N, C-alpha and C positions, 0 to 999 in steps of 0.2 A: 508520581504517576507516570505511566508509559502509554503512549498511543503508537499505533502501528499504521503508517500509510502505505497503501499498495496501489501500484499502477496496474490495472488490468493486464492479463496476459495478452499475447499476441492473437489478433483476430483475423478473420478472413476479410479480404477487400470487398469494397461496395459492389464491385462487379460479381464476384463470386456468390455474394449473398447480401442483399441490402440491409438485413438485420445486423450484420457483422458479428456472428458467434465466434467463439474461440476457433482458432485453428488447430491442426492436430500438434503442431509445435507448441502452441500456446497451452493447450491441455497438458502436454508433457513437461513443459517448464513449471508451470504452477503446481502441477503433482509432484514433482522433485523438490520444489522449495517448501511446500506444505509438508512433505514427509520429513525433511530435514528439520523444519521448525518443530514438528510434534516431538522428535527425539530431545530436543532442548527444553522441553516442558516449559514453554513460555506461557504465562498466564494470560489468556484471552477471555474477557468476560462477554463480549458481543461483537458481531460483524455487521457493518453498515456497508450497504453498496448502492450505486446509482441505479437509475432506471434502464440504463443500456444493458443488452443481452450479454455482452461480453464481460461487464462487471458482475452481473448476476451469476454467470457461470464460473468466474473466478472465486467468487464467494462460497458457492456450493462446494468447490474442491477444497477450498481452505477450511470450511466447516467439517468436512469428512475427516480431516486430519487432526483439527485442534479442538473440536467439540466443545466451543464455548457454551457456558451454563445458560445464557440468555439468548441463544441462537443467532438467527441471520434475520435482517430486516432490510427493505429497500428504504432509502431516505432521500429526502430532497435536498438541495444544495451541494450535490456532489457532480454535476454535469460540468463539462470542460471549462464554460465561461462564467460559472457560478461565482458569486463573491466569496472569498475566504474567510471574511470576518465573522460569517454566520457560524462556522464550525469552531472557530476561535473562541466564540462565547459559548457554545454548546459544551465544550470540554470542561468548563468550569463545574458543570452539573453532571458530568457522566462518571461512570466508574473507571478505575484503572482497568487497562488492557483492552481498550476499545480498538477495532480494526476498521478503518475506512478504505473502500475499494473504490477508486474513481479514475479520473482521466487528467492529461495535461491539457491545458496549463494549470487548472485548478489546484492540484496537488502541489506543484512546485511554487505556486503563489502562496497557498496555505502554509507551507514550510518556511518560506521566506519570511511571511509574516510573524509566525512564531519565533523565529530564531533570531531575527533583526529588526522586525517592525516595518518592513518594507517589501510589499509584494512584487516589486519590480526588480529586485536583486535576485540574481540566480545563484543559490546557495548550494543545492543538490541537484544532481543530474539523475532523474528517475529513470529506470528501466522497466520494461513490460514485464509483469510478474515478479518484480522486485519489491523488497519491504524495507522501509526506513522507519527506524524506531526513534520516536522523540521522547524525552523525558523532562518533567517539570519538577521543581523543588518547591520547597515550603513558601518561597516568595512568589511563585507563579513564573518564574524564569525558565524558558525552554532551552534545551541542548540536544545536539544530535547524540545518541547513544550508540547506534550501529545501523549498518546498512547491509542487505544481503541481497545478491543479484543471482539469477539463474546460472550465469557462467561461473561463479564461485562455487555453488553447490555441485554443478556438473564437472567442474574442474577443468573447464576448456581454457580458461585464461585469467590472468590477474591484472588486466589493464587498469591503469589508474592507480595502482598501489605501489607502495614504496617497497614491497617484499617481493618484487619479481625476481625469479630465479631461485626462490626457495624450493 
């Protein structure tokens, strides 16, 4: 089973708009990442997003490109400070290919819980409009499969990778 965890794309500041919709950069980043993913034919069954406008807008753009059969839904338990154990349990009942669009620190804590059982360990550094794919085997053990960030898709830089200079 694979799940895809997405930190919402870049949003406007509170001063620009208290609802914090996506910025122009955020829309561009998630559109490029979504278009790239659609070329890879990643099997996505459903997209869930938090109640915040920036997460919903990120989900809508992903939906346009990935067209999951079960659509897009707002879901509880994806806010920044929500307990990650809720989704760790839900994954046991959900189909393969679910996308969660949420916020930090929730996504980082959920990833840490799944990968090492400790929500306080920093295992993955999320990026806005970035996607982290986690997979579980028959025993229920989770592992990091891959991570895609806007910088990789756009080709701006390869920071943090061993393949600098390629």
